[in-house]
C-alpha positions as CSV (number, residue, x, y, z in Angstrom):
1,M,-14.9,28.8,23.7
2,V,-12.6,26.2,22.2
3,S,-13.7,22.6,22.5
4,T,-11.1,19.8,22.2
5,V,-12.1,16.4,21.0
6,T,-9.7,13.5,21.6
7,L,-10.0,10.6,19.2
8,E,-8.6,7.2,19.9
9,W,-7.8,5.4,16.6
10,I,-7.9,1.7,16.3
11,S,-6.9,-0.9,13.7
12,V,-9.6,-3.0,12.3
13,T,-9.4,-6.4,10.6
14,H,-12.3,-8.1,9.0
15,P,-13.0,-11.6,10.4
16,S,-12.4,-13.3,7.0
17,A,-9.0,-11.7,6.5
18,T,-5.9,-13.8,7.3
19,V,-3.2,-11.8,9.1
20,H,-0.1,-13.7,10.4
21,P,0.6,-13.0,14.1
22,S,4.0,-11.4,13.3
23,V,2.3,-8.7,11.2
24,V,2.5,-5.2,12.6
25,L,-0.6,-3.0,11.9
26,G,-0.3,0.7,12.5
27,V,-2.8,2.8,14.3
28,G,-5.9,3.3,12.2
29,A,-5.0,0.6,9.7
30,V,-7.9,-1.3,8.0
31,V,-7.7,-4.8,6.7
32,L,-10.8,-5.8,4.7
33,A,-12.6,-9.0,3.8
34,G,-10.5,-11.8,2.3
35,A,-7.2,-10.0,2.5
36,V,-4.1,-12.0,3.3
37,I,-1.0,-10.6,5.0
38,Q,1.9,-12.9,5.4
39,P,4.7,-13.0,8.1
40,D,6.8,-10.0,9.1
41,T,4.9,-7.5,7.1
42,V,4.5,-4.0,8.5
43,V,1.4,-1.9,7.6
44,G,1.6,1.8,8.3
45,E,-0.8,4.1,10.1
46,H,-4.2,4.6,8.5
47,A,-3.3,2.3,5.6
48,I,-6.0,0.3,3.8
49,I,-5.5,-3.3,2.7
50,N,-8.6,-3.7,0.7
51,T,-10.8,-6.7,-0.2
52,G,-8.9,-9.8,-1.4
53,A,-5.5,-8.0,-1.5
54,T,-2.5,-10.2,-0.8
55,L,0.8,-9.1,0.8
56,D,3.5,-11.6,1.0
57,H,6.3,-11.8,3.6
58,D,8.4,-8.8,4.7
59,C,6.4,-6.1,2.9
60,R,6.5,-2.6,4.1
61,I,3.3,-0.5,3.6
62,G,3.6,3.3,4.3
63,D,1.3,5.4,6.3
64,F,-1.9,6.4,4.4
65,A,-1.2,3.9,1.6
66,H,-4.1,2.1,-0.1
67,I,-3.7,-1.4,-1.5
68,A,-6.8,-1.8,-3.7
69,P,-9.0,-4.9,-4.1
70,R,-7.2,-8.0,-5.5
71,A,-3.8,-6.3,-5.6
72,A,-0.9,-8.8,-5.1
73,L,2.5,-7.8,-3.6
74,C,5.3,-10.4,-3.6
75,G,7.8,-10.6,-0.7
76,G,9.9,-7.7,0.4
77,V,7.9,-5.0,-1.5
78,E,7.9,-1.5,-0.1
79,I,5.0,0.9,-0.8
80,G,5.7,4.5,0.1
81,E,3.5,6.8,2.2
82,G,0.2,7.8,0.6
83,S,0.6,5.6,-2.4
84,L,-2.2,3.8,-4.2
85,I,-1.8,0.4,-5.7
86,G,-4.8,-0.1,-8.1
87,V,-7.3,-2.9,-8.4
88,G,-5.6,-6.1,-9.5
89,A,-2.1,-4.6,-9.8
90,S,0.9,-6.7,-8.8
91,A,4.5,-6.2,-7.8
92,I,7.4,-8.6,-8.1
93,P,9.6,-9.3,-5.1
94,A,11.7,-6.5,-3.5
95,V,10.5,-3.6,-5.7
96,R,9.9,-0.1,-4.1
97,V,7.1,2.2,-5.0
98,G,7.9,5.8,-3.9
99,A,5.7,8.0,-1.7
100,W,2.4,9.4,-3.2
101,T,2.7,7.3,-6.3
102,T,-0.3,5.8,-8.1
103,V,-0.1,2.4,-9.8
104,G,-3.0,1.8,-12.2
105,A,-5.4,-1.0,-12.2
106,G,-4.0,-4.3,-13.4
107,A,-0.4,-2.9,-13.7
108,A,2.6,-5.1,-13.1
109,V,5.4,-3.3,-11.2
110,V,8.7,-5.0,-12.2
111,R,11.1,-2.2,-11.3
112,D,11.2,0.6,-8.6
113,L,9.0,3.6,-9.1
114,S,9.9,7.1,-8.0
115,E,7.8,9.3,-5.7
116,R,4.7,11.1,-7.1
117,A,4.6,9.0,-10.3
118,L,1.6,7.7,-12.1
119,A,2.5,4.3,-13.6
120,V,0.3,2.0,-15.7
121,G,0.6,-1.0,-17.9
122,V,2.3,-4.4,-18.1
123,P,5.1,-3.8,-17.2
124,A,4.2,-0.6,-15.3
125,R,5.7,2.5,-16.8
126,P,5.4,6.0,-15.5
127,V,3.1,8.2,-17.7
128,H,3.6,11.1,-15.3
129,D,6.4,11.6,-12.9
130,E,6.1,14.8,-10.8
131,S,9.5,14.1,-9.2
132,E,11.2,14.9,-12.5
133,E,9.5,18.3,-12.9
134,G,11.5,20.0,-10.1
135,H,8.4,20.7,-7.9
136,D,9.2,21.7,-4.3
137,G,6.0,20.2,-2.8
């Protein structure tokens, strides 16, 4: 006998977070204590905006992405699906971080990063870039 369970995902915002009314939160998104999300930002499904993170205007956060505590994204930043922006990392306006990329703690993203990269430092530089290895998946 097969049993089917239906889950209804919700988005959750901590009471101490500041989220502008124009922000779109995807299903299952979580916004934790002290986070600030500015106007016209879109947060994808099941994304995490962690404690004290700040997202300025017009950011785009992909599904399943994690913006770690105290990370700061300037206006117009795009974070790809499944990416992790480390504790205290920052990104200048209008940069793009590719899908499934990890930005290390305290790194400063000053130029676009490709998919599946690991970038660290100030400025953030890829130390591993799976997209350049010719992998299929």
